[in-house]
N, CA, C and O of each residue as an XYZ file, in Angstrom:
952
protein
N     124.674    108.183    126.694
C     123.525    107.286    126.631
C     123.974    105.872    126.983
O     125.045    105.427    126.569
N     123.135    105.166    127.759
C     123.418    103.770    128.052
C     123.430    102.973    126.755
O     122.633    103.227    125.852
N     124.354    101.995    126.670
C     124.432    101.164    125.481
C     123.182    100.307    125.384
O     122.833     99.588    126.320
N     122.516    100.391    124.246
C     121.262     99.656    124.086
C     121.057     99.304    122.633
O     121.460    100.048    121.739
N     120.428     98.167    122.401
C     120.006     97.732    121.078
C     118.485     97.723    121.055
O     117.853     97.301    122.023
N     117.893     98.184    119.960
C     116.442     98.185    119.828
C     115.997     96.948    119.063
O     116.503     96.658    117.979
N     115.041     96.219    119.644
C     114.490     95.029    119.005
C     112.976     95.113    119.054
O     112.410     95.796    119.907
N     112.325     94.416    118.138
C     110.862     94.419    118.103
C     110.306     93.659    119.301
O     110.834     92.614    119.683
N     109.251     94.182    119.882
C     108.547     93.488    120.956
C     107.733     92.352    120.357
O     106.976     92.558    119.409
N     107.887     91.166    120.902
C     107.168     89.996    120.399
C     106.843     89.085    121.571
O     107.410     89.214    122.656
N     105.914     88.155    121.331
C     105.587     87.170    122.356
C     106.828     86.395    122.763
O     107.761     86.232    121.977
N     106.825     85.920    124.002
C     107.935     85.097    124.438
C     108.566     85.630    125.706
O     108.000     86.512    126.352
N     109.727     85.112    126.076
C     110.369     85.502    127.337
C     110.663     86.988    127.434
O     110.555     87.561    128.519
N     111.039     87.639    126.313
C     111.324     89.070    126.385
C     110.073     89.854    126.732
O     110.126     90.778    127.544
N     108.953     89.501    126.131
C     107.689     90.169    126.451
C     107.362     90.027    127.929
O     106.963     90.991    128.583
N     107.533     88.813    128.452
C     107.253     88.581    129.868
C     108.181     89.411    130.754
O     107.748     89.970    131.761
N     109.464     89.491    130.373
C     110.417     90.276    131.159
C     110.088     91.765    131.105
O     110.208     92.463    132.111
N     109.676     92.251    129.943
C     109.262     93.649    129.800
C     108.089     93.948    130.722
O     108.063     94.976    131.397
N     107.131     93.050    130.743
C     105.937     93.270    131.568
C     106.314     93.344    133.053
O     105.871     94.240    133.771
N     107.138     92.389    133.502
C     107.494     92.329    134.916
C     108.453     93.447    135.314
O     108.299     94.045    136.379
N     109.434     93.730    134.474
C     110.512     94.649    134.859
C     110.181     96.106    134.574
O     110.599     96.992    135.319
N     109.426     96.368    133.491
C     109.204     97.750    133.067
C     107.771     98.223    133.254
O     107.545     99.295    133.816
N     106.799     97.441    132.791
C     105.424     97.932    132.774
C     104.763     97.885    134.151
O     104.132     98.858    134.564
N     104.898     96.781    134.857
C     104.237     96.691    136.164
C     104.720     97.747    137.156
O     103.892     98.323    137.861
N     106.024     98.029    137.245
C     106.451     99.087    138.172
C     106.026    100.485    137.735
O     105.852    101.367    138.576
N     105.856    100.699    136.422
C     105.648    102.052    135.912
C     104.193    102.479    135.859
O     103.916    103.677    135.823
N     103.241    101.528    135.852
C     101.845    101.880    135.656
C     100.968    101.243    136.724
O     101.150    100.072    137.059
N     100.007    102.011    137.268
C      99.050    101.438    138.209
C      98.252    100.323    137.531
O      98.120    100.325    136.307
N      97.725     99.383    138.291
C      97.023     98.245    137.694
C      95.903     98.635    136.735
O      95.732     97.989    135.701
N      95.132     99.685    137.057
C      94.012    100.041    136.182
C      94.459    100.707    134.891
O      93.655    100.835    133.967
N      95.718    101.136    134.794
C      96.233    101.711    133.553
C      96.911    100.667    132.671
O      97.316    100.965    131.548
N      97.031     99.450    133.182
C      97.866     98.460    132.515
C      97.033     97.299    131.983
O      96.271     96.677    132.723
N      97.186     97.014    130.692
C      96.614     95.804    130.127
C      97.223     94.589    130.806
O      98.341     94.660    131.318
N      96.503     93.476    130.817
C      97.070     92.254    131.364
C      98.149     91.727    130.430
O      98.184     92.070    129.248
N      99.018     90.900    130.966
C     100.047     90.282    130.131
C      99.401     89.461    129.030
O      99.880     89.461    127.896
N      98.318     88.759    129.348
C      97.629     87.957    128.333
C      97.102     88.833    127.211
O      97.179     88.454    126.043
N      96.563     90.010    127.553
C      96.042     90.915    126.523
C      97.170     91.447    125.644
O      96.995     91.591    124.434
N      98.316     91.739    126.236
C      99.448     92.211    125.445
C      99.949     91.103    124.528
O     100.230     91.349    123.355
N     100.061     89.896    125.048
C     100.469     88.775    124.195
C      99.511     88.606    123.027
O      99.936     88.422    121.887
N      98.216     88.669    123.314
C      97.221     88.491    122.256
C      97.307     89.606    121.224
O      97.201     89.351    120.024
N      97.499     90.849    121.685
C      97.609     91.967    120.756
C      98.832     91.860    119.862
O      98.772     92.196    118.679
N      99.946     91.392    120.423
C     101.142     91.195    119.613
C     100.924     90.086    118.585
O     101.409     90.165    117.457
N     100.187     89.056    118.993
C      99.921     87.932    118.094
C      99.057     88.365    116.913
O      99.285     87.929    115.785
N      98.064     89.222    117.167
C      97.144     89.640    116.104
C      97.674     90.818    115.299
O      97.142     91.133    114.235
N      98.715     91.467    115.799
C      99.273     92.607    115.094
C      98.648     93.935    115.452
O      99.043     94.960    114.898
N      97.673     93.957    116.370
C      97.067     95.224    116.781
C      97.923     95.960    117.806
O      97.762     97.164    118.000
N      98.823     95.249    118.453
C      99.815     95.866    119.320
C     101.197     95.654    118.704
O     101.478     94.596    118.140
N     102.044     96.657    118.816
C     103.436     96.492    118.407
C     104.284     97.468    119.193
O     103.790     98.464    119.721
N     105.572     97.163    119.259
C     106.443     98.042    120.017
C     107.898     97.717    119.820
O     108.260     96.814    119.065
N     108.731     98.474    120.518
C     110.174     98.305    120.493
C     110.677     98.159    121.922
O     110.117     98.727    122.860
N     111.744     97.385    122.063
C     112.379     97.203    123.365
C     113.853     97.575    123.237
O     114.528     97.145    122.302
N     114.349     98.372    124.176
C     115.772     98.635    124.288
C     116.356     97.607    125.255
O     115.913     97.508    126.399
N     117.344     96.846    124.798
C     117.955     95.812    125.639
C     119.446     96.090    125.774
O     120.060     96.679    124.884
N     120.021     95.663    126.894
C     121.462     95.806    127.083
C     122.180     94.599    126.489
O     121.555     93.751    125.852
N     123.485     94.523    126.695
C     124.273     93.457    126.098
C     123.903     92.075    126.580
O     124.204     91.084    125.914
N     123.254     91.992    127.729
C     122.814     90.698    128.259
C     121.371     90.378    127.885
O     120.823     89.368    128.325
N     120.752     91.242    127.067
C     119.371     91.017    126.674
C     118.356     91.480    127.692
O     117.170     91.173    127.573
N     118.807     92.214    128.690
C     117.896     92.701    129.734
C     117.168     93.935    129.233
O     117.814     94.847    128.716
N     115.830     94.003    129.367
C     115.089     95.169    128.870
C     115.346     96.412    129.707
O     115.266     96.388    130.936
N     115.661     97.514    128.996
C     115.917     98.797    129.648
C     114.780     99.794    129.428
O     114.592    100.707    130.231
N     114.022     99.623    128.344
C     112.926    100.528    128.025
C     112.048     99.899    126.966
O     112.468     98.978    126.266
N     110.826    100.399    126.848
C     109.878     99.801    125.911
C     108.859    100.836    125.454
O     108.492    101.744    126.200
N     108.413    100.679    124.213
C     107.216    101.355    123.722
C     106.210    100.284    123.333
O     106.580     99.227    122.822
N     104.932    100.565    123.579
C     103.854     99.679    123.126
C     102.773    100.553    122.512
O     102.289    101.488    123.150
N     102.395    100.256    121.280
C     101.358    101.016    120.601
C     100.213    100.128    120.182
O     100.404     98.952    119.875
N      99.012    100.699    120.169
C      97.803     99.979    119.750
C      97.257    100.628    118.487
O      96.955    101.822    118.476
N      97.133     99.852    117.440
C      96.738    100.334    116.128
C      95.240    100.170    115.925
O      94.680     99.103    116.181
N      94.594    101.243    115.460
C      93.175    101.213    115.098
C      93.083    101.387    113.587
O      93.083    102.519    113.104
N      93.004    100.285    112.822
C      93.066    100.390    111.358
C      91.947    101.225    110.753
O      92.186    101.990    109.818
N      90.729    101.091    111.270
C      89.598    101.810    110.670
C      89.786    103.323    110.788
O      89.498    104.065    109.849
N      90.266    103.769    111.933
C      90.468    105.209    112.156
C      91.849    105.663    111.692
O      92.096    106.864    111.585
N      92.745    104.729    111.419
C      94.146    105.020    111.093
C      94.796    105.857    112.195
O      95.489    106.842    111.936
N      94.550    105.433    113.417
C      95.105    106.116    114.591
C      95.945    105.115    115.369
O      95.507    103.997    115.641
N      97.152    105.529    115.720
C      98.005    104.730    116.593
C      98.014    105.376    117.969
O      98.251    106.576    118.102
N      97.756    104.575    118.984
C      97.816    105.048    120.368
C      99.101    104.522    120.997
O      99.287    103.312    121.122
N      99.982    105.432    121.390
C     101.153    105.031    122.168
C     100.650    104.726    123.580
O     100.495    105.624    124.407
N     100.404    103.460    123.833
C      99.816    103.064    125.108
C     100.817    103.163    126.250
O     100.473    103.596    127.350
N     102.065    102.756    125.985
C     103.059    102.718    127.052
C     104.432    103.125    126.515
O     104.867    102.678    125.455
N     105.084    103.973    127.272
C     106.502    104.284    127.105
C     107.098    104.222    128.495
O     106.779    105.045    129.353
N     107.959    103.252    128.716
C     108.510    103.040    130.055
C     110.004    102.767    129.948
O     110.463    102.078    129.037
N     110.748    103.320    130.896
C     112.189    103.120    130.989
C     112.502    102.696    132.418
O     111.940    103.245    133.365
N     113.384    101.735    132.577
C     113.781    101.295    133.908
C     114.277    102.484    134.725
O     114.983    103.350    134.208
N     113.906    102.520    135.996
C     114.218    103.675    136.842
C     115.706    104.007    136.844
O     116.080    105.179    136.856
N     116.559    102.980    136.834
C     117.996    103.238    136.928
C     118.604    103.762    135.629
O     119.754    104.200    135.622
N     117.855    103.724    134.537
C     118.395    104.229    133.264
C     117.658    105.470    132.763
O     117.879    105.898    131.630
N     116.784    106.056    133.590
C     116.132    107.304    133.190
C     117.164    108.422    133.115
O     118.105    108.476    133.907
N     116.970    109.307    132.153
C     117.894    110.401    131.967
C     119.103    110.051    131.123
O     120.006    110.873    130.971
N     119.140    108.840    130.568
C     120.285    108.411    129.753
C     120.020    108.558    128.263
O     120.913    108.290    127.458
N     118.819    108.976    127.871
C     118.493    109.126    126.463
C     117.773    107.951    125.855
O     117.389    108.000    124.686
N     117.577    106.886    126.626
C     116.919    105.705    126.070
C     115.464    106.000    125.741
O     114.955    105.536    124.721
N     114.788    106.765    126.590
C     113.386    107.105    126.312
C     113.251    107.874    125.010
O     112.368    107.576    124.206
N     114.114    108.862    124.789
C     114.060    109.643    123.547
C     114.395    108.780    122.337
O     113.771    108.921    121.286
N     115.373    107.889    122.473
C     115.724    107.000    121.372
C     114.542    106.110    120.996
O     114.210    105.973    119.818
N     113.919    105.517    121.987
C     112.755    104.673    121.726
C     111.632    105.473    121.081
O     111.035    105.042    120.094
N     111.355    106.632    121.645
C     110.242    107.454    121.172
C     110.435    107.866    119.719
O     109.553    107.647    118.888
N     111.574    108.458    119.410
C     111.784    108.975    118.055
C     111.875    107.844    117.033
O     111.350    107.967    115.926
N     112.533    106.750    117.393
C     112.637    105.622    116.464
C     111.276    105.013    116.204
O     110.927    104.719    115.061
N     110.500    104.824    117.272
C     109.183    104.215    117.107
C     108.262    105.097    116.281
O     107.557    104.604    115.401
N     108.261    106.394    116.554
C     107.387    107.299    115.816
C     107.755    107.304    114.330
O     106.874    107.284    113.470
N     109.038    107.331    114.036
C     109.473    107.305    112.639
C     109.034    106.013    111.954
O     108.609    106.039    110.799
N     109.133    104.902    112.644
C     108.737    103.622    112.046
C     107.248    103.580    111.775
O     106.821    103.107    110.721
N     106.455    104.068    112.709
C     105.008    104.072    112.481
C     104.648    104.977    111.309
O     103.798    104.620    110.494
N     105.275    106.128    111.214
C     104.992    107.028    110.092
C     105.321    106.359    108.762
O     104.596    106.530    107.781
N     106.406    105.603    108.728
C     106.855    104.994    107.487
C     106.036    103.764    107.110
O     105.685    103.586    105.944
N     105.726    102.908    108.096
C     105.103    101.624    107.775
C     103.579    101.676    107.787
O     102.932    100.992    106.994
N     103.002    102.475    108.674
C     101.547    102.501    108.822
C     100.908    103.759    108.262
O      99.723    103.759    107.930
N     101.677    104.824    108.156
C     101.175    106.111    107.686
C      99.897    106.503    108.440
O      98.858    106.730    107.819
N      99.969    106.583    109.763
C      98.785    106.926    110.549
C      98.384    108.379    110.317
O      99.230    109.239    110.071
N      97.082    108.638    110.399
C      96.651    110.029    110.328
C      96.910    110.729    111.663
O      97.114    111.942    111.712
N      96.900    109.952    112.735
C      97.177    110.494    114.064
C      97.976    109.485    114.871
O      97.762    108.277    114.765
N      98.900    109.993    115.678
C      99.507    109.195    116.743
C      99.187    109.917    118.043
O      99.520    111.091    118.212
N      98.545    109.212    118.952
C      98.085    109.790    120.210
C      98.761    109.096    121.385
O      99.320    108.009    121.242
N      98.702    109.733    122.536
C      99.185    109.124    123.773
C      98.299    109.589    124.917
O      97.846    110.734    124.937
N      98.055    108.705    125.861
C      97.284    109.062    127.049
C      98.241    109.142    128.229
O      98.976    108.195    128.507
N      98.228    110.280    128.923
C      99.151    110.503    130.041
C      98.389    111.123    131.204
O      97.333    111.732    131.028
N      98.944    110.954    132.383
C      98.313    111.479    133.592
C      98.458    112.999    133.678
O      99.503    113.554    133.336
N      97.401    113.657    134.137
C      97.473    115.088    134.418
C      98.229    115.296    135.731
O      97.940    114.620    136.719
N      99.189    116.219    135.756
C      99.906    116.474    137.004
C      99.022    117.014    138.123
O      99.358    116.867    139.298
N      97.891    117.640    137.775
C      97.005    118.144    138.821
C      96.011    117.093    139.299
O      95.153    117.385    140.131
N      96.121    115.865    138.775
C      95.212    114.801    139.185
C      95.944    113.569    139.695
O      95.351    112.734    140.379
N      97.231    113.447    139.368
C      97.992    112.251    139.736
C      99.355    112.658    140.284
O      99.936    113.657    139.860
N      99.849    111.880    141.221
C     101.188    112.092    141.764
C     102.068    110.919    141.352
O     101.580    109.810    141.138
N     103.351    111.169    141.244
C     104.274    110.118    140.856
C     105.032    109.566    142.048
O     104.809    109.956    143.194
N     105.939    108.641    141.741
C     106.847    108.119    142.754
C     108.110    107.647    142.042
O     108.256    107.835    140.835
N     109.014    107.039    142.788
C     110.301    106.657    142.214
C     110.145    105.674    141.067
O     110.943    105.684    140.129
N     109.120    104.819    141.130
C     108.926    103.822    140.084
C     108.130    104.394    138.908
O     108.485    104.174    137.750
N     107.075    105.114    139.203
C     106.171    105.577    138.148
C     106.596    106.905    137.532
O     106.063    107.317    136.502
N     107.532    107.555    138.150
C     108.022    108.803    137.593
C     107.149    109.988    137.972
O     106.171    109.855    138.707
N     107.527    111.148    137.454
C     106.899    112.424    137.778
C     106.016    112.865    136.608
O     106.525    113.041    135.501
N     104.697    113.049    136.819
C     103.828    113.474    135.719
C     104.279    114.776    135.055
O     104.138    114.927    133.841
N     104.818    115.716    135.833
C     105.302    116.964    135.252
C     106.490    116.707    134.329
O     106.556    117.257    133.230
N     107.426    115.875    134.776
C     108.588    115.556    133.949
C     108.157    114.829    132.683
O     108.741    115.025    131.617
N     107.135    113.989    132.805
C     106.641    113.257    131.632
C     106.073    114.226    130.607
O     106.313    114.064    129.411
N     105.325    115.230    131.052
C     104.792    116.220    130.119
C     105.907    117.041    129.480
O     105.838    117.367    128.295
N     106.922    117.371    130.249
C     108.044    118.108    129.671
C     108.731    117.285    128.585
O     109.157    117.832    127.568
N     108.840    115.989    128.795
C     109.427    115.101    127.781
C     108.634    115.186    126.481
O     109.211    115.370    125.409
N     107.323    115.053    126.576
C     106.510    115.095    125.361
C     106.532    116.482    124.722
O     106.511    116.600    123.497
N     106.575    117.525    125.541
C     106.641    118.881    124.995
C     107.927    119.077    124.190
O     107.907    119.699    123.128
N     109.031    118.556    124.688
C     110.298    118.678    123.963
C     110.223    118.008    122.593
O     110.925    118.403    121.662
N     109.385    117.014    122.478
C     109.252    116.286    121.216
C     108.073    116.778    120.373
O     107.666    116.125    119.412
N     107.532    117.938    120.747
C     106.534    118.578    119.893
C     105.102    118.151    120.096
O     104.248    118.506    119.283
N     104.797    117.408    121.136
C     103.421    116.973    121.378
C     102.541    118.155    121.767
O     103.011    119.147    122.323
N     101.258    118.024    121.461
C     100.251    118.988    121.903
C      99.083    118.234    122.523
O      98.872    117.053    122.247
N      98.335    118.926    123.357
C      97.236    118.295    124.078
C      95.900    118.592    123.401
O      95.618    119.734    123.037
N      95.085    117.556    123.238
C      93.739    117.756    122.714
C      92.858    118.327    123.818
O      92.921    117.893    124.968
N      92.044    119.298    123.454
C      91.182    119.968    124.421
C      89.925    119.131    124.643
O      88.828    119.493    124.218
N      90.121    117.993    125.326
C      89.008    117.084    125.622
C      89.165    116.591    127.055
O      90.290    116.389    127.512
N      88.047    116.389    127.783
C      88.107    115.880    129.155
C      88.309    114.365    129.131
O      87.353    113.600    129.259
N      89.540    113.949    128.970
C      89.826    112.551    128.651
C      89.892    111.676    129.898
O      90.319    112.110    130.967
N      89.460    110.437    129.727
C      89.670    109.398    130.737
C      90.065    108.119    130.008
O      89.658    107.889    128.869
N      90.854    107.301    130.671
C      91.197    106.000    130.105
C      90.089    105.032    130.436
O      89.678    104.957    131.594
N      89.581    104.280    129.458
C      88.481    103.360    129.744
C      88.908    102.224    130.664
O      90.097    101.949    130.827
N      87.931    101.582    131.250
C      88.196    100.417    132.091
C      88.538     99.229    131.200
O      87.814     98.930    130.250
N      89.634     98.557    131.505
C      90.098     97.447    130.687
C      89.459     96.126    131.123
O      90.159     95.178    131.478
N      88.135     96.074    131.091
C      87.457     94.818    131.366
C      86.769     94.795    132.716
O      86.919     95.722    133.512
N      86.001     93.719    132.979
C      85.266     93.580    134.245
C      86.194     93.654    135.453
O      87.291     93.094    135.461
N      85.718     94.360    136.467
C      86.498     94.494    137.688
C      87.589     95.541    137.624
O      88.277     95.777    138.618
N      87.763     96.179    136.467
C      88.759     97.230    136.334
C      88.058     98.583    136.383
O      86.868     98.682    136.085
N      88.787     99.609    136.754
C      88.225    100.943    136.896
C      88.745    101.870    135.800
O      89.875    101.729    135.331
N      87.901    102.818    135.403
C      88.386    103.895    134.542
C      89.451    104.700    135.284
O      89.505    104.717    136.513
N      90.296    105.369    134.493
C      91.286    106.272    135.077
C      90.929    107.676    134.624
O      91.114    108.033    133.460
N      90.415    108.469    135.557
C      90.028    109.839    135.251
C      91.230    110.773    135.423
O      92.278    110.376    135.932
N      91.052    112.013    134.989
C      92.127    112.979    135.122
C      93.303    112.671    134.218
O      94.458    112.731    134.641
N      93.003    112.340    132.965
C      94.045    112.026    131.983
C      94.066    113.080    130.884
O      93.106    113.830    130.707
N      95.166    113.125    130.154
C      95.307    113.965    128.967
C      95.464    113.074    127.749
O      96.040    111.989    127.831
N      94.947    113.538    126.619
C      95.149    112.867    125.346
C      96.041    113.775    124.504
O      95.644    114.878    124.128
N      97.246    113.299    124.215
C      98.227    114.095    123.487
C      98.285    113.677    122.025
O      98.139    112.499    121.696
N      98.497    114.649    121.158
C      98.747    114.396    119.742
C     100.253    114.446    119.513
O     100.880    115.493    119.672
N     100.830    113.303    119.136
C     102.262    113.213    118.882
C     102.585    113.430    117.415
O     103.666    113.908    117.070
N     101.650    113.080    116.563
C     101.796    113.262    115.113
C     100.416    113.520    114.542
O      99.463    112.809    114.865
N     100.303    114.533    113.694
C      99.049    114.853    113.016
C      99.349    114.982    111.536
O     100.165    115.813    111.136
N      98.699    114.169    110.722
C      98.854    114.292    109.280
C      98.390    115.688    108.863
O      97.334    116.139    109.306
N      99.158    116.377    108.022
C      98.768    117.742    107.621
C      97.367    117.833    107.044
O      96.719    118.873    107.159
N      96.891    116.765    106.427
C      95.549    116.801    105.847
C      94.450    116.781    106.896
O      93.281    117.002    106.580
N      94.821    116.517    108.151
C      93.821    116.427    109.214
C      93.632    117.732    109.970
O      92.956    117.747    110.998
N      94.196    118.799    109.502
C      93.988    120.074    110.179
C      92.504    120.427    110.158
O      91.837    120.283    109.133
N      91.996    120.888    111.293
C      90.613    121.324    111.351
C      90.438    122.677    110.684
O      91.415    123.303    110.273
N      89.205    123.125    110.579
C      88.950    124.424    109.949
C      89.299    125.580    110.872
O      89.483    126.705    110.407
N      89.392    125.321    112.177
C      89.802    126.362    113.114
C      91.315    126.404    113.252
O      92.009    125.478    112.832
N      91.823    127.481    113.841
C      93.260    127.627    114.061
C      93.711    126.643    115.137
O      93.054    126.508    116.169
N      94.838    125.950    114.900
C      95.397    124.994    115.858
C      94.354    123.957    116.278
O      94.113    123.741    117.466
N      93.750    123.331    115.290
C      92.784    122.276    115.558
C      93.111    121.063    114.694
O      93.806    121.163    113.683
N      92.594    119.929    115.118
C      92.674    118.698    114.342
C      91.245    118.270    114.021
O      90.338    118.452    114.834
N      91.050    117.701    112.835
C      89.717    117.272    112.442
C      89.127    116.336    113.494
O      89.813    115.445    113.995
N      87.864    116.541    113.823
C      87.241    115.807    114.917
C      86.894    114.370    114.554
O      86.889    113.505    115.431
N      86.604    114.088    113.277
C      86.068    112.779    112.911
C      87.011    111.627    113.237
O      86.557    110.653    113.838
N      88.304    111.673    112.877
C      89.155    110.537    113.233
C      89.314    110.370    114.738
O      89.448    109.247    115.224
N      89.302    111.479    115.484
C      89.379    111.381    116.944
C      88.115    110.719    117.468
O      88.181    109.826    118.313
N      86.961    111.157    116.966
C      85.695    110.569    117.400
C      85.636    109.082    117.063
O      85.200    108.269    117.878
N      86.079    108.734    115.854
C      86.045    107.333    115.428
C      86.965    106.479    116.295
O      86.603    105.371    116.689
N      88.146    106.996    116.586
C      89.067    106.260    117.440
C      88.486    106.056    118.836
O      88.512    104.945    119.366
N      87.956    107.138    119.435
C      87.430    107.029    120.794
C      86.245    106.070    120.859
O      86.110    105.312    121.820
N      85.397    106.101    119.851
C      84.259    105.182    119.818
C      84.736    103.734    119.806
O      84.216    102.891    120.537
N      85.735    103.457    118.966
C      86.263    102.098    118.880
C      86.974    101.702    120.171
O      86.786    100.593    120.671
N      87.782    102.598    120.706
C      88.602    102.295    121.877
C      87.735    102.071    123.115
O      87.901    101.075    123.819
N      86.816    102.989    123.377
C      85.966    102.838    124.548
C      85.054    101.627    124.404
O      84.848    100.880    125.360
N      84.509    101.434    123.205
C      83.615    100.299    123.000
C      84.322     98.971    123.171
O      83.772     98.052    123.778
N      85.544     98.852    122.641
C      86.288     97.601    122.756
C      86.687     97.330    124.205
O      86.647     96.185    124.654
N      87.070     98.374    124.939
C      87.528     98.190    126.309
C      86.381     97.890    127.266
O      86.491     97.012    128.122
N      85.278     98.626    127.118
C      84.195     98.539    128.096
C      82.994     97.751    127.602
O      82.061     97.505    128.367
N      83.003     97.351    126.337
C      81.901     96.556    125.815
C      80.732     97.362    125.308
O      79.825     96.809    124.687
N      80.732     98.657    125.556
C      79.660     99.534    125.118
C      80.120    100.972    125.273
O      81.093    101.256    125.972
N      79.408    101.875    124.613
C      79.649    103.304    124.793
C      78.650    103.803    125.821
O      77.443    103.787    125.579
N      79.144    104.240    126.954
C      78.258    104.623    128.046
C      77.526    105.929    127.775
O      77.858    106.671    126.851
N      76.520    106.188    128.605
C      75.789    107.450    128.529
C      75.955    108.244    129.822
O      75.131    109.101    130.143
N      77.021    107.956    130.558
C      77.311    108.644    131.811
C      77.851    110.042    131.519
O      78.240    110.320    130.385
N      77.883    110.927    132.515
C      78.320    112.316    132.277
C      79.727    112.432    131.705
O      79.960    113.279    130.842
N      80.671    111.610    132.157
C      82.045    111.726    131.659
C      82.122    111.366    130.184
O      82.816    112.029    129.413
N      81.409    110.317    129.791
C      81.416    109.917    128.384
C      80.714    110.960    127.529
O      81.182    111.282    126.436
N      79.595    111.491    128.014
C      78.877    112.511    127.247
C      79.726    113.764    127.080
O      79.704    114.383    126.017
N      80.473    114.149    128.110
C      81.346    115.327    128.002
C      82.446    115.088    126.969
O      82.805    115.994    126.218
N      82.975    113.875    126.935
C      84.004    113.543    125.953
C      83.430    113.564    124.541
O      84.075    114.048    123.612
N      82.242    113.050    124.384
C      81.608    113.038    123.057
C      81.322    114.452    122.572
O      81.512    114.755    121.394
N      80.868    115.318    123.470
C      80.623    116.714    123.073
C      81.914    117.394    122.631
O      81.912    118.207    121.706
N      83.007    117.059    123.292
C      84.279    117.720    122.998
C      84.815    117.369    121.614
O      85.607    118.122    121.049
N      84.393    116.236    121.064
C      84.861    115.848    119.723
C      83.744    116.005    118.695
O      83.808    115.418    117.614
N      82.721    116.792    119.024
C      81.591    116.958    118.121
C      81.568    118.272    117.361
O      80.651    118.507    116.574
N      82.562    119.141    117.578
C      82.577    120.437    116.910
C      83.053    120.267    115.474
O      84.159    119.770    115.259
N      82.255    120.664    114.481
C      82.678    120.530    113.084
C      83.971    121.275    112.763
O      84.667    120.923    111.811
N      84.298    122.298    113.548
C      85.534    123.055    113.305
C      86.771    122.281    113.719
O      87.883    122.656    113.347
N      86.600    121.205    114.484
C      87.723    120.393    114.916
C      87.955    120.466    116.413
O      87.257    121.179    117.133
N      88.943    119.718    116.864
C      89.312    119.675    118.277
C      90.536    120.556    118.478
O      91.533    120.421    117.769
N      90.455    121.459    119.448
C      91.550    122.405    119.675
C      92.786    121.685    120.203
O      92.682    120.768    121.018
N      93.963    122.113    119.727
C      95.249    121.615    120.187
C      95.940    122.696    121.000
O      96.038    123.843    120.564
N      96.419    122.330    122.183
C      97.063    123.286    123.089
C      98.472    122.827    123.431
O      98.746    121.627    123.426
N      99.375    123.766    123.729
C     100.674    123.361    124.284
C     100.444    122.543    125.550
O      99.529    122.833    126.320
N     101.262    121.534    125.764
C     100.996    120.639    126.889
C     101.105    121.352    128.234
O     100.485    120.918    129.205
N     101.884    122.443    128.315
C     101.989    123.136    129.593
C     100.744    123.949    129.921
O     100.649    124.543    130.995
N      99.778    123.976    128.985
C      98.502    124.635    129.256
C      97.412    123.613    129.574
O      96.231    123.863    129.335
N      97.809    122.476    130.105
C      96.821    121.440    130.406
C      95.766    121.919    131.405
O      94.656    121.387    131.450
N      96.120    122.923    132.201
C      95.153    123.447    133.166
C      93.958    124.111    132.510
O      92.923    124.290    133.152
N      94.082    124.484    131.231
C      92.958    125.080    130.506
C      91.984    124.028    129.975
O      90.916    124.367    129.465
N      92.350    122.769    130.094
C      91.520    121.677    129.569
C      90.643    121.133    130.692
O      91.126    120.867    131.793
N      89.360    120.970    130.410
C      88.449    120.429    131.421
C      88.923    119.054    131.864
O      89.376    118.245    131.054
N      88.811    118.807    133.147
C      89.292    117.540    133.737
C      88.147    116.551    133.831
O      87.073    116.883    134.332
N      88.371    115.332    133.347
C      87.344    114.304    133.469
C      87.205    113.880    134.925
O      88.185    113.814    135.667
N      85.982    113.597    135.312
C      85.695    113.208    136.691
C      84.659    112.099    136.709
O      83.851    111.944    135.793
N      84.715    111.334    137.791
C      83.781    110.225    137.960
C      82.362    110.766    138.078
O      81.416    109.992    138.228
């Protein structure tokens, strides 16, 4: 593993370097919050994360999570590692350390992540391979929620990102649904209502939003699938 120290993500030069060096190359513009929004989230405490830095203080990898206190759901918004240090274990170190810290300090009922579907998105040298990304999460025990997920538009002039998966990274045992391999629908519904409403200013009545709402409306819960069965999950479309 590359030598790295983990430090808390905070406003300032390190945050700016993380944004320029790690986040901008790894995520398309419509998937990425603005630097100003990340700074503001860190200031208010609704965003938090960890940065892996080398001996010179250069960022090698980062996690960024968005906390929804009312729903007690943490969304792992970004996990990015510099292209030259992928495969060195830094991503796994960041992931496992961050997840453990959130479980201990926030006690979330759910930790979720939004990732690209390999049948809807292609990768490149900077953004990585969607298939490899799913294999990473599968190795760490993630499961996919059976919902036609899309990432909301992050403000005016931004576009939704369709063809996404919503992964469950941690599920509190008390949140098991009444069906086999399900999670209770209410916290998922509450989180999505808050997330979409905050990002887009309203909850739309378009077909994609209605399909997502129906998927989290079953009293038996939302089905959880192995991530390699993402093809069984309906794909969100414009």
